[in-house]
Structure formats: C-alpha cells, structure tokens
N, C-alpha and C positions, 0 to 999 in steps of 0.2 A: 504494499500499499505507500505511495505516496504519503509521505510527511506534508502537512499543509503548510503555503510558503510565510503566513504570520508566526509560526513554530520557529522552522528553523529555515536560512537558504545554506547552502552549500557551497565551497567558494570551489575558482574555475581551476579547470588543469589548463596552462598554455602551455603555446607551439605545440607542433606537429610530430608528433614520436616519431610518426614513420613515412616524413619527408621524403630518406635516404631510396626510397621505396623497396622496402626491404621487406612487404608483403610480395612484387612478385619474386625478389629472390625466393622467400620462402617459397610463394606457387610453381617455380624451376619455370618460370618464364625463357626459353624460347619464344619469340616470334610468332613461332607457329603453333603456338597453344589454344590450345579449349577445351574452356573448362563447363563439368554440365548446368554448370549452375551456383548464380550467387547474390545471396542474401545481406543487406543492411538493413539494425535498427535502431532509429533516429530516432530520440522526445523531441519533443519543446519548450524549455524547463528554463528556467532563471539563478543568476551564482553572482557572485561578489567574486572580480576577479584583483586581487593585487598589481596596484604602479609600480612605475621601475625606481620609484620614490614612495613606494612601503603604504598609500592611496589607494582604502578601498574604495572601485567604483562596480557596482549593480548592472550588469548585461541579463540581456535573451541572450541564449545560450543552446547546443545544439548538445545531446549527449548520448553518446554512444553505447545502446544496449546491450552491444555481441562484445564490448570491455567488461573484463570480472569486475573492476577497478567505478562504474555506473558515475564517474567523474563526470559535470555536460565539461565542456571545452573550445578555446576562443582561442583560433577561429573551429568550427567544426570537425569531425569527424573528418581523413584523409578522407576520401573515396577510393580507390583502384579497383577497376576491371580494364580487361582485353576485349578491345571488338568485335561483337557477336555473341560475347556474355551472355546469356540469358537471368536475366538482374531481375530478382525481388525485393521492394523498398519499402517498409515498416516503418510510415512517421504517427507520432499520435502528439498531441499538441496537448500539454498539460500545463497552460496558462489561462487566465479564464477570462479572454478575449477569440477572434478570431485572426490566424494567421496558415503563413501561405507559403507552398514549397514549388521553390519554377528552378528549373537548370536552365539557363538561355543557350538553343544549339541542340538537343536533343528532340528529339519529333515525336509527334504529338503530347497530350496536356504535360506532358512534364515541359516542355518547349514552351508552352505556351503562361502557363501555373496554375499550382491544383487551390482550394481554397480548405481550412480544418479548421470546424470547431472546437470551440473549448471540450476536449477529452474527450473528441472524439481520434480516430485510431482509423490509418489510409493504407489500402495496401495498393498499392502498385506496380506495375509488372511492363517492364523492359527490353527491349536488345541492345546491348552497350556501341552506343553510335561510334560512328569512324574517329579512330586515332588524334589524341591534339589533347588541348585544358581546357575544364571547362569550371566554370564558378558555379555551385546552389545556393542560393537566396530564398527570402523573404521576399517580394516579392510586393507586400501588399502595404499600401499610404507610406511610398518610396517615397525618399529612402530613408524613411526612419529606419521602418523596422532591417531589415539591410543593417544598418548601421550602428544600432544597439547591439549588433552584436550573433543579427542568425548568417549567417554564407556559411562557405569555408568548400574547400576544395575540391577537384572530381580529376582523376586521370583518368585517361582511356588508350591505352597501346595496343597498335594495328595489331595486324594479326598475319599480314605478311613484311618482307621489307627491313632493314638496318637503320631507321627514321625512327621520330615519331608519329609520319603521320604517313595516313592509307593513302593518299594524294598529293605527296613530294611534287613542290616543281622541279623544271633537270636541275636549280641551282640549286636547289638544298638537296637533292639526291646528291647531285654530285661531290659536296658537300663531303656530307657521311662517308659517301665514298673513297674519300682521300682519304679520312682521319686515318692513321695507322700507314696507312699504302702510299703516301705523297712523301715527299720530301724537308717538303712545309710543313706536315703531321706527320713528324716522329713517335714513333709508340706503337698507343691499340685503338681501337676503334669505340664510336662510343655504347656504351653499356646502358639499358635500360639503371642496372640498381643503380649507377650514376647520375643521377638527379636528387636535385633539391624543390624547394617548392617557397615559393616567399612572397605570403598575405601579407601586404603593405593594407594598415587602417590609421584609423585618423578616431577622436573620439572627444567630446567636449559632454564631461560628467554632471552639468544644469540639466543635460536631458537626462541626463540616463536615474539622475536622481528624481526628475517628473516621472521616469519611468518605476520607480520605482514605490510610492506616493498610489499608483494607481492612477491618474494624469492620462486624457487623451492630449498626442500630443498632434498638435499641427504640419502636416507640413509644407505646406508654404513656410509658415514660421520658422523650422527648422534649417530651410535652407539658406533662408535669413539671414537669421543669426546665429546658427552659426558656429563658434571659435573654439575652433580646435589649443588644445592643453595635452593629449599624451597621442606619441604614432609610435606604429608599432609591427613590427614583420613577426607572423606568427604571432600574435598575441605580446612580445618582448622589446627592451627597448635596452640603448643604450648594450651598459656591458652584457646581460645576460643572452641578448642576440645576436650578440660576437662575439661570443664563447660557447655557444648550442652547436654540439657537431652537427645535428637533426634540420641545421641551415646553414651552417657555414659545407660550401666544395672542401674537399680536400681532395690529393692523393697525389700522386711522383708527374713529372713532368710526361706530358704525351699519353691523361688518363683525363677525353678529355668529360665536361660535363654538361648537361642541362639544367638548366636554373629557367622555371617554370613562376611565372609574374604573374600576381593578382591582383587585383586596386580594387578593394570592399567599403574603404572610407568614403571623404566627404571631398578629397584632393587629392589634382596628380601630382606626381611627384616626377624629377629625374633622375629613379638611379645614374649614379655614377662609382664606376669600376678604377681604380687601379692594377697594375702589373702587367693590368691582357685586357684585350681591346678583345668584345663580346662579335657575334653573328646572330642578328636580328630575324629571328626563324619564320614568325609569324607572330597572328594580332586576332586574338577575337574580340567583335565588337558589342557596347551593352545589348542588341538583338540577339548575339546569338552566329551571328555567320563569321567561321573562319576564315580568315586569307593568310597564304601559304606567302613565303613573300619568295616571288618571280624577280629581283630585281635586293640577294640578301647582303644585309649591308653589314659593316665592318666600324662599327659605335665601342667610346665610349661613356658614353652617357648618352641614354631614348628615352624620353617622356611615356608615362603610364599615361592610359584615360582610367576616370574613377567609372568602374562596374566593369571592367573586361579586363583583359588576361594579353601577353604575350610572351609568347618563349624565343631565352637568349640560348646562343651551346657558349660555354666556356674552355674555353683550346686546353688550359693550362700549359702554352709554351714557355719555354725561360723568359720568367720573364730579361726586357728588353734594357733598362734598368740598371742591370750588372756589369758592367762592366767583367772587358776578359775579350779569349780569342771563343767563339764561341764552338769549335769542335774540341776545343779543354772538358772534359765532363764537371760540370760547380761541383763534384764534392777531390777532385782533386785541385785544380780553381783556385775556392777559397775555405780550404780544407780545418786552417787553420778560428777562423769568423766562426764557419757552421756549428764547429766545437765550443764553442767561449759563452759561458755564463755570465751575465752584466747585470747588477745587480739581484743575485736570486733568478732572474728571468735569460729562458735559454734563448741561443741566437736563432736557430733553429726547430721546427722547420721554417718556411720562409711565409713571413703573412703580411695577405694588403686585404686596404681597409675595404669594402662599401656603404658611402654614403650617400644621399640623398642635395642634390642642387639648388632645392627649395630650399634654403637657408631655419625654415621657422620648423621644415620635420627634423632636425636638429635635435631638437630641443624635448623639454619632457616639463612638466608643470609652469609654463611660463617663463621657461629660459632658463633652465635648467641642463646645459651645455656639454657634452655631444650622450644627454641620453636619449636620445630619439632616432629614429630611424636608421639604424647602425649597423652594417654587421663585417663582413670579410670571408677569403677565399684565403687558403692555404698548402704549399706546398710539400710535399712530407719529404722530397725523394729524386732519386732523378729517373729518364726514361729508358738508364738498367737499368731498372728494376732494383739500383740499390737507395735504402731507404737511409737519411742527412741525416747524423750522430742526435739522440735525444731527441727523436720527433716524433717518441710514442706517443696517440692521440689521447688526451689524460679528460674523461667523464667530462663535463662541466653543460651550465643551462639550468635556466628553471629559475625563476625571479625566489626570493627568498620567500618563506616560510611560504610561501603556495600547498596548500589541504587540495 
C-alpha cells in the first residue's frame, strides 16, 4: 500500500545508474539481438531531492517499480531496448491530479501522449521504434509537469549495423566504419556499452514549492516568471556530476563514446567540451522527428534546444594540447608526469572538463560557481591497450546524504 503523501515523502535517487548502457551489456547485444519481450513498470509519484548546496526541493518523479529499492528517480529511469522488441509499459499515477505520458517519435498513442487519472494504472504495448535517442515526459500543462520532474531518457538500438541508427546517412555510416580502421581513428570501433546519457535540466524551486502545497500552476505564468537557480546533469551538479562515472565518459585513446544529450529544462544550453572535438550525429525535435546529420559537423560547442535530443560522438583521440611527437605513445612521452601525485592528486588519468557557455548554467543557488551544469571525460590509457599509472577508476558520485 502506498503511504499517503501527507505522512511521508521519500527522497529521490539522483543520476542515471545505467547510463553506460550496462543493461545492454547484460543482455548481450550484438546489434542482431531481438528479445522475446521487455516490460517496464513506472509510477508517477513525488519526492524530495537534495541539491548541490544541500537544499531539499520537492519534485514530481517517476519511480521504477522493477527496481528493488523502489525509489523515485530524477531524471526518470533509463528505458533501454532494441528496435523491434515487444514492449509492455505499465504506468500508474499515484498523484492526486491527472498526469500524462508521451514519447515523441514513437508511433501511435504514445507519440501523441496519453492521460492517466489519479490512481489509474495504464498498460501500453508497442513495438520498439527505430534506433535513436528518445525522451519520455508528462506532456500535460506543458512545460510545467515536465520541468517539475516528470521526464526521462529512452534508448533504442537498431537491429542491424554498427551505428546507433536504423537509417544512418552515408556520412554517419562512413564515420562509424572508419572508427578503429582508418589512420585518423586508431583504436577500436564504437561499442554500445560505450554510451553516456546527459539529461540537462533547470529548476526554479518557487514553482516546486507551489506544487508541494497543492497549488495549480498556470503554464503561461510559469514560462514568463521561471528563474532557474539550479542546473543539473542527470539530476546532479558541480562536483557530483563531474565525478560520477555513470556520467563521465572514460576509456583509453581510441575507444570512442556516444553521448546522448537531452534538454528537459527551460533553458537552451551550449555545452562545450575540452580536449577533443565531437561529431554532431543527430537531432530529434520537440515533435519527435529524428534528423540524422547529412553533414556531420565537428564541433567543440553546440547548442541544444529545450525538450529536444542530440547525439555526439566523442572520438577519444589523443588530445592535441599535449606537446610532443605524436608517434611516441603518451606513456613513453610523459611517464614521469603521468606517475606524479601533486597535493595528493594523481596526475593520471587525464581529465578534461565539459561546461556550458551559458554562464548562468555553471552556478547554483543564484551564484554558487562552478556548481552547476558541469562534468568531464577521462582518458585512462593509451591506444595500445596500456593503462596510465594510478588510473584505476574510483566509484564516486551521488549527492551528499541521498536516501
């Protein structure tokens, strides 16, 4: 039996625990995989989430009923599947008002959105659509319900091929064919488990407090008066999002990673990555239309749009800002530097930041810098398969005292 909200509101679990596509690894995808059926059980509920400055903020949230902990999650649980999977989705609304569920880009009623009455369980069966990045959300009273926490990522792998897409353009196909085979991409091809999801979000706690009091929130007022005070990646900010290995791509040189970016907040951001440029592979607009790039741009900064998705390929090339002969392996070129520890901090692995060029998004609580939308990526070893000294990853991440 659910506990009444007036008696108890649980804390939220922040972050995407499976963002490295660990479920795909467990399910043993090669891309030719097809499962007999996949089911997801979600509940629409509420929770308190602790921000980077220890402030507790009320949210609406999705709860993964397949997970033994049964904690609400911000963002919602990562839904993973392969194109053509038979999917059964159970969604129950445990809040006192009507809510919705929509996955733009999925054919049928899920693509346009369904409504769920208070206390109502809904069962939806569908075939997993074409490969790509998707966002699920509560589309009612837009954008209020989405921004107050009812959103999450969905990943679909194609049945065939070596790219993330069922219908790659010729240039995207050529890029993935070159990985690990062309001189300019030494190393390995892309593997689905080398994937990270970055869900960008912004929060104005004033409206969250209104929802906690049970007040109706007018969407027009919300859009006119929204003033973000917290900016998160996968529900975390600052040091927590920067040191969470489910968020930060990491690997040896020549182990390319796919980064699936989704903006569920109220602010377009311009994420900027150091150390490597990235390839812009695709964009999905607010109505769910996927556009795989005909012209694959090589960028270090690119603006995401609100309620949309875009995919990056991080090649994990040898960073060009390291001086020296490129024919000499890094572990031979700078062995002393890689093995050094300065002030108790190991100088390897090599770490590079990702931050937003929207300066406000780097702050928290109205000015706490750099505790906003920041993270990074990590080079743990060389292209020949040798790890740098002292580069064993440490389990980090998760905000303080998350329950």
